[in-house]
Every structure is written in C-alpha cells, then in structure tokens.
GUDREN-198801 format. One record per residue (C-alpha): residue number from 1; residue in three letters; chain; y, z, x. Coordinates in nm, 3 decimals. Layout:
N
NUM; ALA; A; Y; Z; X
...
//
This chain:
458
1; UNK; A; 0.000; 0.000; 0.000
2; UNK; A; 0.344; -0.091; 0.145
3; UNK; A; 0.618; 0.152; 0.248
4; UNK; A; 0.975; 0.055; 0.344
5; UNK; A; 1.012; -0.066; 0.700
6; UNK; A; 0.705; -0.287; 0.698
7; UNK; A; 0.466; 0.010; 0.700
8; UNK; A; 0.130; 0.031; 0.524
9; UNK; A; -0.011; 0.355; 0.386
10; UNK; A; -0.367; 0.423; 0.274
11; UNK; A; -0.396; 0.628; -0.045
12; UNK; A; -0.666; 0.665; -0.311
13; UNK; A; -0.671; 0.390; -0.573
14; UNK; A; -0.589; 0.599; -0.880
15; UNK; A; -0.295; 0.612; -1.120
16; UNK; A; -0.390; 0.971; -1.198
17; UNK; A; -0.272; 1.081; -0.853
18; UNK; A; 0.093; 1.145; -0.768
19; UNK; A; 0.134; 0.956; -0.440
20; UNK; A; -0.019; 0.616; -0.532
21; UNK; A; 0.153; 0.620; -0.872
22; UNK; A; 0.498; 0.697; -0.732
23; UNK; A; 0.466; 0.436; -0.456
24; UNK; A; 0.366; 0.168; -0.707
25; UNK; A; 0.652; 0.269; -0.935
26; UNK; A; 0.934; 0.306; -0.684
27; UNK; A; 0.814; 0.136; -0.366
28; UNK; A; 0.893; 0.459; -0.183
29; UNK; A; 0.856; 0.835; -0.210
30; UNK; A; 1.090; 0.977; -0.475
31; UNK; A; 1.276; 1.232; -0.262
32; UNK; A; 1.629; 1.154; -0.143
33; UNK; A; 1.553; 1.330; 0.185
34; UNK; A; 1.313; 1.061; 0.308
35; UNK; A; 1.588; 0.799; 0.277
36; UNK; A; 1.825; 1.033; 0.463
37; UNK; A; 1.580; 1.068; 0.751
38; UNK; A; 1.553; 0.691; 0.789
39; UNK; A; 1.926; 0.692; 0.866
40; UNK; A; 1.953; 0.990; 1.099
41; UNK; A; 1.633; 0.995; 1.310
42; UNK; A; 1.674; 0.812; 1.640
43; UNK; A; 1.438; 0.635; 1.880
44; UNK; A; 1.281; 0.867; 2.133
45; UNK; A; 1.311; 1.186; 1.926
46; UNK; A; 1.029; 1.441; 1.892
47; UNK; A; 0.909; 1.539; 1.543
48; UNK; A; 0.670; 1.793; 1.391
49; UNK; A; 0.537; 1.734; 1.037
50; UNK; A; 0.363; 2.038; 0.886
51; UNK; A; 0.183; 1.949; 0.564
52; UNK; A; 0.170; 1.574; 0.625
53; UNK; A; -0.045; 1.491; 0.321
54; UNK; A; -0.104; 1.111; 0.300
55; UNK; A; 0.184; 1.050; 0.538
56; UNK; A; 0.480; 0.911; 0.349
57; UNK; A; 0.707; 1.121; 0.572
58; UNK; A; 0.484; 1.100; 0.880
59; UNK; A; 0.476; 0.721; 0.887
60; UNK; A; 0.845; 0.691; 0.798
61; UNK; A; 0.951; 0.931; 1.074
62; UNK; A; 0.714; 0.776; 1.329
63; UNK; A; 0.868; 0.435; 1.259
64; UNK; A; 1.219; 0.579; 1.301
65; UNK; A; 1.155; 0.743; 1.641
66; UNK; A; 0.961; 0.446; 1.776
67; UNK; A; 0.702; 0.426; 2.049
68; UNK; A; 0.924; 0.623; 2.290
69; UNK; A; 0.926; 0.916; 2.048
70; UNK; A; 0.651; 1.163; 1.966
71; UNK; A; 0.525; 1.300; 1.637
72; UNK; A; 0.271; 1.573; 1.570
73; UNK; A; 0.134; 1.579; 1.214
74; UNK; A; -0.065; 1.869; 1.066
75; UNK; A; -0.290; 1.804; 0.765
76; UNK; A; -0.589; 2.034; 0.701
77; UNK; A; -0.767; 1.859; 0.410
78; UNK; A; -1.049; 1.638; 0.540
79; UNK; A; -1.024; 1.347; 0.295
80; UNK; A; -0.644; 1.342; 0.309
81; UNK; A; -0.640; 1.354; 0.689
82; UNK; A; -0.890; 1.066; 0.702
83; UNK; A; -0.653; 0.852; 0.493
84; UNK; A; -0.362; 0.945; 0.718
85; UNK; A; -0.558; 0.868; 1.034
86; UNK; A; -0.639; 0.523; 0.893
87; UNK; A; -0.270; 0.465; 0.818
88; UNK; A; -0.167; 0.573; 1.169
89; UNK; A; -0.418; 0.327; 1.321
90; UNK; A; -0.329; 0.042; 1.083
91; UNK; A; 0.039; 0.069; 1.180
92; UNK; A; -0.031; 0.100; 1.552
93; UNK; A; 0.149; 0.434; 1.577
94; UNK; A; -0.002; 0.549; 1.904
95; UNK; A; 0.274; 0.804; 1.954
96; UNK; A; 0.148; 1.009; 1.654
97; UNK; A; -0.094; 1.297; 1.709
98; UNK; A; -0.279; 1.410; 1.396
99; UNK; A; -0.414; 1.766; 1.395
100; UNK; A; -0.658; 1.836; 1.113
101; UNK; A; -0.574; 2.203; 1.080
102; UNK; A; -0.346; 2.439; 0.891
103; UNK; A; -0.069; 2.649; 1.046
104; UNK; A; -0.015; 3.015; 0.960
105; UNK; A; 0.062; 3.353; 1.118
106; UNK; A; -0.259; 3.385; 1.322
107; UNK; A; -0.531; 3.151; 1.453
108; UNK; A; -0.876; 3.140; 1.294
109; UNK; A; -1.015; 2.980; 0.980
110; UNK; A; -0.920; 2.992; 0.612
111; UNK; A; -1.018; 2.852; 0.274
112; UNK; A; -0.812; 2.560; 0.153
113; UNK; A; -0.815; 2.516; -0.224
114; UNK; A; -0.838; 2.146; -0.307
115; UNK; A; -0.633; 2.016; -0.597
116; UNK; A; -0.692; 1.674; -0.749
117; UNK; A; -0.341; 1.598; -0.623
118; UNK; A; -0.350; 1.677; -0.253
119; UNK; A; 0.021; 1.765; -0.254
120; UNK; A; -0.085; 2.094; -0.419
121; UNK; A; -0.360; 2.195; -0.174
122; UNK; A; -0.296; 2.549; -0.048
123; UNK; A; -0.453; 2.815; 0.173
124; UNK; A; -0.607; 3.091; -0.036
125; UNK; A; -0.716; 3.447; 0.040
126; UNK; A; -0.943; 3.478; -0.263
127; UNK; A; -1.256; 3.291; -0.360
128; UNK; A; -1.157; 2.982; -0.554
129; UNK; A; -1.328; 2.883; -0.876
130; UNK; A; -1.246; 2.522; -0.797
131; UNK; A; -1.325; 2.299; -0.504
132; UNK; A; -1.229; 2.422; -0.157
133; UNK; A; -1.314; 2.379; 0.209
134; UNK; A; -1.298; 2.591; 0.520
135; UNK; A; -1.033; 2.469; 0.764
136; UNK; A; -0.922; 2.571; 1.114
137; UNK; A; -0.592; 2.754; 1.141
138; UNK; A; -0.352; 2.759; 1.433
139; UNK; A; 0.002; 2.884; 1.493
140; UNK; A; 0.320; 2.713; 1.603
141; UNK; A; 0.331; 2.924; 1.919
142; UNK; A; -0.026; 2.828; 2.013
143; UNK; A; 0.053; 2.460; 1.952
144; UNK; A; 0.373; 2.491; 2.153
145; UNK; A; 0.172; 2.603; 2.454
146; UNK; A; -0.106; 2.348; 2.400
147; UNK; A; 0.120; 2.045; 2.353
148; UNK; A; 0.399; 2.156; 2.585
149; UNK; A; 0.665; 2.124; 2.319
150; UNK; A; 1.020; 2.124; 2.449
151; UNK; A; 1.330; 1.975; 2.291
152; UNK; A; 1.188; 1.921; 1.940
153; UNK; A; 1.450; 1.735; 1.735
154; UNK; A; 1.320; 1.760; 1.379
155; UNK; A; 1.057; 1.947; 1.180
156; UNK; A; 0.935; 1.917; 0.822
157; UNK; A; 0.754; 2.211; 0.660
158; UNK; A; 0.578; 2.161; 0.326
159; UNK; A; 0.292; 2.408; 0.315
160; UNK; A; 0.263; 2.521; -0.049
161; UNK; A; 0.358; 2.886; -0.005
162; UNK; A; 0.243; 2.932; 0.354
163; UNK; A; 0.590; 2.876; 0.502
164; UNK; A; 0.682; 3.237; 0.579
165; UNK; A; 0.349; 3.289; 0.755
166; UNK; A; 0.417; 2.977; 0.960
167; UNK; A; 0.750; 3.128; 1.065
168; UNK; A; 0.573; 3.450; 1.162
169; UNK; A; 0.332; 3.254; 1.381
170; UNK; A; 0.616; 3.071; 1.550
171; UNK; A; 0.843; 3.350; 1.674
172; UNK; A; 0.858; 3.209; 2.026
173; UNK; A; 0.895; 2.852; 1.902
174; UNK; A; 1.192; 2.933; 1.679
175; UNK; A; 1.354; 3.147; 1.949
176; UNK; A; 1.334; 2.870; 2.211
177; UNK; A; 1.362; 2.550; 2.009
178; UNK; A; 1.653; 2.428; 1.797
179; UNK; A; 1.541; 2.147; 1.566
180; UNK; A; 1.685; 2.040; 1.235
181; UNK; A; 1.427; 2.159; 0.981
182; UNK; A; 1.353; 2.030; 0.631
183; UNK; A; 1.157; 2.274; 0.416
184; UNK; A; 1.034; 2.296; 0.058
185; UNK; A; 1.274; 2.512; -0.141
186; UNK; A; 1.111; 2.471; -0.482
187; UNK; A; 0.745; 2.414; -0.569
188; UNK; A; 0.686; 2.374; -0.941
189; UNK; A; 0.891; 2.649; -1.104
190; UNK; A; 0.885; 2.873; -0.796
191; UNK; A; 1.204; 2.894; -0.585
192; UNK; A; 1.150; 3.011; -0.228
193; UNK; A; 1.461; 3.225; -0.182
194; UNK; A; 1.273; 3.442; 0.066
195; UNK; A; 1.231; 3.149; 0.302
196; UNK; A; 1.608; 3.084; 0.305
197; UNK; A; 1.662; 3.449; 0.395
198; UNK; A; 1.388; 3.440; 0.660
199; UNK; A; 1.546; 3.142; 0.831
200; UNK; A; 1.888; 3.308; 0.822
201; UNK; A; 1.746; 3.620; 0.989
202; UNK; A; 1.629; 3.396; 1.275
203; UNK; A; 1.976; 3.248; 1.321
204; UNK; A; 1.929; 2.931; 1.114
205; UNK; A; 2.190; 2.833; 0.853
206; UNK; A; 2.076; 2.639; 0.547
207; UNK; A; 2.215; 2.313; 0.412
208; UNK; A; 2.149; 2.078; 0.124
209; UNK; A; 2.175; 1.702; 0.108
210; UNK; A; 2.458; 1.520; -0.071
211; UNK; A; 2.248; 1.212; -0.148
212; UNK; A; 2.532; 0.974; -0.234
213; UNK; A; 2.693; 1.035; 0.105
214; UNK; A; 2.386; 1.110; 0.320
215; UNK; A; 2.557; 1.426; 0.444
216; UNK; A; 2.444; 1.787; 0.470
217; UNK; A; 2.663; 2.068; 0.335
218; UNK; A; 2.618; 2.448; 0.362
219; UNK; A; 2.374; 2.624; 0.131
220; UNK; A; 2.386; 2.996; 0.218
221; UNK; A; 2.145; 3.246; 0.063
222; UNK; A; 2.247; 3.329; -0.294
223; UNK; A; 2.391; 2.984; -0.368
224; UNK; A; 2.322; 2.866; -0.724
225; UNK; A; 2.083; 2.571; -0.697
226; UNK; A; 2.058; 2.258; -0.908
227; UNK; A; 1.741; 2.258; -1.116
228; UNK; A; 1.616; 1.942; -0.944
229; UNK; A; 1.670; 2.065; -0.587
230; UNK; A; 1.333; 2.056; -0.407
231; UNK; A; 1.416; 2.062; -0.035
232; UNK; A; 1.667; 2.223; 0.197
233; UNK; A; 1.753; 2.182; 0.564
234; UNK; A; 1.835; 2.445; 0.823
235; UNK; A; 1.938; 2.458; 1.187
236; UNK; A; 2.100; 2.678; 1.451
237; UNK; A; 2.471; 2.652; 1.537
238; UNK; A; 2.416; 2.426; 1.840
239; UNK; A; 2.223; 2.170; 1.635
240; UNK; A; 2.478; 2.197; 1.354
241; UNK; A; 2.757; 2.121; 1.600
242; UNK; A; 2.570; 1.816; 1.730
243; UNK; A; 2.503; 1.685; 1.377
244; UNK; A; 2.866; 1.751; 1.285
245; UNK; A; 2.978; 1.535; 1.579
246; UNK; A; 2.749; 1.259; 1.453
247; UNK; A; 2.903; 1.278; 1.105
248; UNK; A; 2.579; 1.397; 0.944
249; UNK; A; 2.662; 1.761; 0.867
250; UNK; A; 2.981; 1.923; 0.736
251; UNK; A; 3.034; 2.280; 0.851
252; UNK; A; 3.172; 2.549; 0.623
253; UNK; A; 3.487; 2.567; 0.836
254; UNK; A; 3.549; 2.191; 0.816
255; UNK; A; 3.493; 2.191; 0.440
256; UNK; A; 3.733; 2.480; 0.390
257; UNK; A; 3.998; 2.290; 0.583
258; UNK; A; 3.927; 1.962; 0.401
259; UNK; A; 3.956; 2.124; 0.059
260; UNK; A; 4.313; 2.224; 0.141
261; UNK; A; 4.415; 1.876; 0.257
262; UNK; A; 4.579; 1.596; 0.063
263; UNK; A; 4.341; 1.304; 0.009
264; UNK; A; 4.513; 0.989; 0.146
265; UNK; A; 4.410; 0.741; -0.125
266; UNK; A; 4.464; 0.376; -0.034
267; UNK; A; 4.474; 0.054; -0.237
268; UNK; A; 4.106; -0.008; -0.159
269; UNK; A; 4.024; 0.313; -0.347
270; UNK; A; 4.196; 0.192; -0.666
271; UNK; A; 3.934; 0.111; -0.929
272; UNK; A; 4.072; -0.243; -0.970
273; UNK; A; 4.004; -0.328; -0.606
274; UNK; A; 3.689; -0.119; -0.574
275; UNK; A; 3.523; -0.282; -0.877
276; UNK; A; 3.658; -0.635; -0.835
277; UNK; A; 3.333; -0.756; -0.678
278; UNK; A; 3.109; -0.585; -0.935
279; UNK; A; 2.959; -0.854; -1.157
280; UNK; A; 2.893; -0.650; -1.471
281; UNK; A; 3.249; -0.519; -1.502
282; UNK; A; 3.442; -0.840; -1.434
283; UNK; A; 3.478; -0.905; -1.806
284; UNK; A; 3.618; -0.554; -1.848
285; UNK; A; 3.877; -0.557; -1.569
286; UNK; A; 4.147; -0.720; -1.782
287; UNK; A; 4.069; -0.486; -2.072
288; UNK; A; 4.089; -0.186; -1.842
289; UNK; A; 4.416; -0.303; -1.686
290; UNK; A; 4.575; -0.355; -2.027
291; UNK; A; 4.455; -0.018; -2.150
292; UNK; A; 4.578; 0.164; -1.838
293; UNK; A; 4.925; 0.021; -1.905
294; UNK; A; 4.927; 0.109; -2.274
295; UNK; A; 4.739; 0.440; -2.250
296; UNK; A; 4.772; 0.564; -1.892
297; UNK; A; 4.532; 0.832; -1.778
298; UNK; A; 4.630; 0.934; -1.424
299; UNK; A; 4.357; 1.200; -1.419
300; UNK; A; 4.085; 0.936; -1.467
301; UNK; A; 4.236; 0.701; -1.211
302; UNK; A; 4.260; 0.988; -0.963
303; UNK; A; 3.897; 1.086; -1.022
304; UNK; A; 3.782; 0.728; -0.966
305; UNK; A; 4.001; 0.699; -0.657
306; UNK; A; 3.851; 1.017; -0.513
307; UNK; A; 3.499; 0.884; -0.574
308; UNK; A; 3.566; 0.557; -0.397
309; UNK; A; 3.741; 0.745; -0.115
310; UNK; A; 3.431; 0.958; -0.066
311; UNK; A; 3.237; 0.642; 0.026
312; UNK; A; 3.495; 0.526; 0.279
313; UNK; A; 3.329; 0.602; 0.612
314; UNK; A; 3.652; 0.548; 0.804
315; UNK; A; 3.760; 0.900; 0.704
316; UNK; A; 3.626; 1.236; 0.829
317; UNK; A; 3.300; 1.326; 0.660
318; UNK; A; 3.415; 1.673; 0.544
319; UNK; A; 3.716; 1.513; 0.375
320; UNK; A; 3.484; 1.269; 0.198
321; UNK; A; 3.278; 1.559; 0.062
322; UNK; A; 3.597; 1.730; -0.059
323; UNK; A; 3.702; 1.406; -0.231
324; UNK; A; 3.372; 1.382; -0.419
325; UNK; A; 3.408; 1.745; -0.526
326; UNK; A; 3.757; 1.672; -0.663
327; UNK; A; 3.633; 1.360; -0.839
328; UNK; A; 3.360; 1.554; -1.016
329; UNK; A; 3.591; 1.839; -1.114
330; UNK; A; 3.843; 1.592; -1.253
331; UNK; A; 3.574; 1.419; -1.459
332; UNK; A; 3.453; 1.751; -1.597
333; UNK; A; 3.805; 1.826; -1.720
334; UNK; A; 3.844; 1.477; -1.869
335; UNK; A; 3.510; 1.500; -2.053
336; UNK; A; 3.600; 1.843; -2.190
337; UNK; A; 3.925; 1.708; -2.337
338; UNK; A; 3.828; 1.356; -2.446
339; UNK; A; 3.495; 1.258; -2.600
340; UNK; A; 3.597; 0.906; -2.709
341; UNK; A; 3.536; 0.705; -2.391
342; UNK; A; 3.256; 0.664; -2.140
343; UNK; A; 3.369; 0.916; -1.883
344; UNK; A; 3.036; 1.099; -1.922
345; UNK; A; 2.878; 0.789; -1.765
346; UNK; A; 3.103; 0.822; -1.463
347; UNK; A; 3.052; 1.198; -1.448
348; UNK; A; 2.674; 1.147; -1.441
349; UNK; A; 2.704; 0.898; -1.156
350; UNK; A; 2.924; 1.128; -0.946
351; UNK; A; 2.720; 1.441; -1.024
352; UNK; A; 2.396; 1.268; -0.923
353; UNK; A; 2.546; 1.138; -0.600
354; UNK; A; 2.678; 1.486; -0.522
355; UNK; A; 2.331; 1.632; -0.570
356; UNK; A; 2.389; 1.794; -0.912
357; UNK; A; 2.122; 1.601; -1.095
358; UNK; A; 2.085; 1.858; -1.373
359; UNK; A; 2.449; 1.810; -1.470
360; UNK; A; 2.406; 1.432; -1.463
361; UNK; A; 2.106; 1.450; -1.696
362; UNK; A; 2.294; 1.675; -1.938
363; UNK; A; 2.587; 1.430; -1.946
364; UNK; A; 2.363; 1.133; -2.014
365; UNK; A; 2.166; 1.319; -2.280
366; UNK; A; 2.484; 1.410; -2.468
367; UNK; A; 2.618; 1.056; -2.435
368; UNK; A; 2.290; 0.908; -2.561
369; UNK; A; 2.301; 1.124; -2.875
370; UNK; A; 2.665; 1.032; -2.933
371; UNK; A; 2.608; 0.658; -2.907
372; UNK; A; 2.301; 0.669; -3.130
373; UNK; A; 2.489; 0.868; -3.393
374; UNK; A; 2.804; 0.652; -3.393
375; UNK; A; 2.647; 0.311; -3.319
376; UNK; A; 2.952; 0.220; -3.113
377; UNK; A; 3.115; 0.275; -2.775
378; UNK; A; 3.470; 0.267; -2.647
379; UNK; A; 3.463; 0.081; -2.312
380; UNK; A; 3.838; 0.026; -2.287
381; UNK; A; 3.894; 0.282; -2.010
382; UNK; A; 3.735; 0.220; -1.667
383; UNK; A; 3.394; 0.377; -1.612
384; UNK; A; 3.097; 0.361; -1.378
385; UNK; A; 2.736; 0.305; -1.478
386; UNK; A; 2.500; 0.598; -1.409
387; UNK; A; 2.302; 0.398; -1.151
388; UNK; A; 2.467; 0.186; -0.885
389; UNK; A; 2.183; -0.066; -0.900
390; UNK; A; 2.211; -0.132; -1.276
391; UNK; A; 2.344; -0.477; -1.359
392; UNK; A; 2.449; -0.575; -1.712
393; UNK; A; 2.523; -0.925; -1.853
394; UNK; A; 2.904; -0.957; -1.830
395; UNK; A; 2.922; -1.140; -2.165
396; UNK; A; 2.739; -0.858; -2.346
397; UNK; A; 2.884; -0.553; -2.174
398; UNK; A; 3.115; -0.464; -2.467
399; UNK; A; 2.819; -0.418; -2.705
400; UNK; A; 2.700; -0.064; -2.768
401; UNK; A; 2.324; -0.133; -2.737
402; UNK; A; 2.385; -0.282; -2.391
403; UNK; A; 2.583; 0.023; -2.277
404; UNK; A; 2.316; 0.246; -2.430
405; UNK; A; 2.053; 0.059; -2.228
406; UNK; A; 2.241; 0.142; -1.906
407; UNK; A; 2.268; 0.508; -2.011
408; UNK; A; 1.897; 0.525; -2.097
409; UNK; A; 1.801; 0.364; -1.768
410; UNK; A; 2.000; 0.632; -1.589
411; UNK; A; 1.844; 0.904; -1.802
412; UNK; A; 1.494; 0.771; -1.734
413; UNK; A; 1.557; 0.758; -1.359
414; UNK; A; 1.722; 1.101; -1.336
415; UNK; A; 1.550; 1.322; -1.593
416; UNK; A; 1.217; 1.317; -1.408
417; UNK; A; 1.124; 1.238; -1.050
418; UNK; A; 0.877; 0.981; -1.181
419; UNK; A; 0.720; 0.866; -1.505
420; UNK; A; 0.403; 1.018; -1.357
421; UNK; A; 0.549; 1.353; -1.464
422; UNK; A; 0.726; 1.248; -1.786
423; UNK; A; 0.433; 1.036; -1.904
424; UNK; A; 0.450; 0.925; -2.264
425; UNK; A; 0.789; 1.093; -2.309
426; UNK; A; 0.934; 0.795; -2.117
427; UNK; A; 0.787; 0.535; -2.351
428; UNK; A; 1.066; 0.541; -2.610
429; UNK; A; 1.337; 0.478; -2.352
430; UNK; A; 1.135; 0.205; -2.183
431; UNK; A; 1.059; 0.036; -2.516
432; UNK; A; 1.431; 0.026; -2.597
433; UNK; A; 1.509; -0.133; -2.260
434; UNK; A; 1.245; -0.399; -2.323
435; UNK; A; 1.378; -0.473; -2.671
436; UNK; A; 1.734; -0.511; -2.546
437; UNK; A; 1.606; -0.727; -2.260
438; UNK; A; 1.785; -0.523; -1.994
439; UNK; A; 1.562; -0.345; -1.748
440; UNK; A; 1.552; -0.322; -1.374
441; UNK; A; 1.233; -0.414; -1.186
442; UNK; A; 1.153; -0.044; -1.150
443; UNK; A; 1.180; 0.016; -1.525
444; UNK; A; 0.948; -0.281; -1.584
445; UNK; A; 0.701; -0.128; -1.338
446; UNK; A; 0.722; 0.207; -1.518
447; UNK; A; 0.631; 0.038; -1.846
448; UNK; A; 0.335; -0.137; -1.687
449; UNK; A; 0.212; 0.181; -1.516
450; UNK; A; 0.226; 0.381; -1.840
451; UNK; A; 0.021; 0.111; -2.013
452; UNK; A; -0.231; 0.106; -1.727
453; UNK; A; -0.257; 0.484; -1.719
454; UNK; A; -0.260; 0.568; -2.089
455; UNK; A; -0.323; 0.239; -2.270
456; UNK; A; -0.064; 0.039; -2.463
457; UNK; A; -0.151; 0.198; -2.795
458; UNK; A; -0.163; 0.556; -2.668
//
C-alpha cells in the first residue's frame, strides 16, 4: 500500500482494521503531526520510534532523514513487527534498525495483550482473557549503552499507557540527550496529564502543534486541551532555542511579545487580493466588493486580513501565531453578534488550522442546522470554506445546497479522524454530497469504503 513520498507499507488486507482503512481513505495517516515531521526532519538526523506499529511514522521519518540518518524502531508484537520488517526491506531502508521488544522501567519479559487493531496492543500485568504473547522488555538506558546513542534529534513515544515506565527506565538517557519528543497525550477517552507533568519534572517543556502553520506553541501542564488533541511535543530549553531559530517553535516569551505588537497588514493580506486566484469564489468577488461598500464590516475584514497574514512566512513566526489568534477571536465576536452570514464557515476554517478542532466542529454543526432549517444562505459577505482543498462550481456557488455541501464536507472531515470510527453515521452526509454532485476524491473514497465494509444496503 502506498504512503506519501513514494514509500510502500505492508499492512493486513482488511477494512476492519484501522491502519489499512485509513490509508485507503486518506492516502496517509490521519494525524497532523506526521505531515509536520515531513517538513521539519532533516537528512542525517537520528530518530527513535517507540511503538512503531505497522510503521506509518517509521517509514515516513526514515525517508526524511535519508540514508545518512539513523532510526531505531521498537515494536514488540510479532505479526506487526514482521509486517514492518517487510516494509523496511521493500523500501531499502538499510539505516533502520527494528527491535522486536517493548520498552519499560526494567529489563525482562512481559505479557503483551493483542488487540485486533494492533494500535491498541499494550503490556499487561494481569492474565488476559484475550489473545496475548510474551515479549522481551528492555529500557532506554540499556539501549543507549547497546547502540551507543548520542545526539538523538527526535523521538516518538506511543506505548499505550507504558510511557511513564519508559521514562523511569530512561533516566540517564533523558538527562544526557535533548531530542524533540512527540508523545501520545490522549488514548481513547484517557488524557495522560501525568506524562506532561513527568516530562516537566525532567526539564522538558510541552508544546502542541498549530497544524495550519506547522508551528509548535507552548502547552504547559494544566492547559485546557481541545477534545481532538491526541499528541503533544516536548523538549529541553536548548532544543527549543534551536527550533525557535529554525522558525518551527514559538517560545512563550516570543508569543507574549508578539501579542502586544501591531500586526502590519499589507495589501496582499486583503481578502480581495488573497482570494483573487481562488476559482470557487471568483463569481463572488464582485458581490463581496459591492456589499463591503454598502455594508462595511471592518471587523470581518480585519479577521480575514489577520488569517492571511498568519500564512505569510516573510514575518516572524510568533507574530503569525498571534495574528491567527486575533483572527479567531474576531470571528468569535462576529458570530456572536451576527447569525445571518457565513462567518461560521470562516471561523471553522481558522479554528481547525489553529488546532481547535472541537470548536470548528461545533461551528459547522450549528451552521448545518441553520441552513437546513432556513433552506437559504447569505453569501454576500466574504467567507472561507471549511476546507482549503474544497472546490465548488463558480456558477453554482450562490445556491444554498452547494454551500451546504461544502459545510458537510468540512463536518465529515473534522468531526471524526476517519469514517472508520464514524461508520454509518457518515452515510447521510456522504449521500448528500453524492446527490449534489460535489465531493472531493476523499469523500468518494469514504463512500466506497463504507459500502465495502458494511454493504450498500446496511
């Protein structure tokens, strides 16, 4: 099965398993973080992947660091590790070392409970009623000595509840090394606040990804988290300073300064110029210009300007984050005062790009109900579609079912990480998109996968 970057990954041939289903649906893993890593990892870097599973991250990171880099992947489950080893060989990734073992606080052996979906395999201290296998266990400190680790650049930890034990078994590693670390913050309904606190006690500060900007911003212990937030990053001050110089991480101090600054909006940030090349809104540009003259809304124009500024990489990255924050706050105030236009569409787009997916879903849900109840839309004020990749027929864009299709496509993409999880609850939205004749290739794939998994008449 293909992965971005010309990679091939071996996974079981079953639509009842998470990884093959998601890859068929989206052509990639669903997490924003994997796309971020493709941009920031550099040739020659050294990587550790704990909980490699079938290798969506392993293969992606190995491709990014190239043959001059090194990657050590840890995957204890026998069948899963066999698939990963086949993928490593098929892609000629000779710089990847696969260790079929678990990591914890002490070396030895342990029982690994085996879930149908290998992403949920976990070490267990009690006899399991389900399938399990005995696996070898090592520690980070033992592996550090065995492999001669020095100057590790990045580490991913996804160990289904074993993370704090892994930290305990790596006291020397974490004292001596200073990698950027991605770790699982939320598994199912469980939020791992203790892991954030454990990292902070070791001198690591935590950050979350702003997916629309591919930037990390501070996430200290006690921060209220978006309901869709799955992963966090952490690093020591020296690594943070290096990533800040590269424009990848905004420090708390830089953000505090940026939030006090005036945003220097330019003509390129005006919605007229920013959207001039956007095919779907060309028919609306004259309508929007006329309306802005007759019914000016400086708050909306400022919010749009801030959003487009945030994507202008010629400005300091902390200032871009501050601009996106101001854009979102402005849109919240507009939506609270005026429910007649399509500002909720724009709010959803900005919230999702800022990493507040739960807010985006709420906006789109409310807008969906409103359009269905009123059977009309008011597109006379400028707005953004929820998804940047959505493209609507310019000659039909004033019609409410067409706008509703764009809203539903955004809701389908944002409300669940995949139709694997939403299942038949996605069918109504996907049926509407088919009837209207407006659906992206991914939405078409979702429809086909639901039919293949459940049957058309299910």
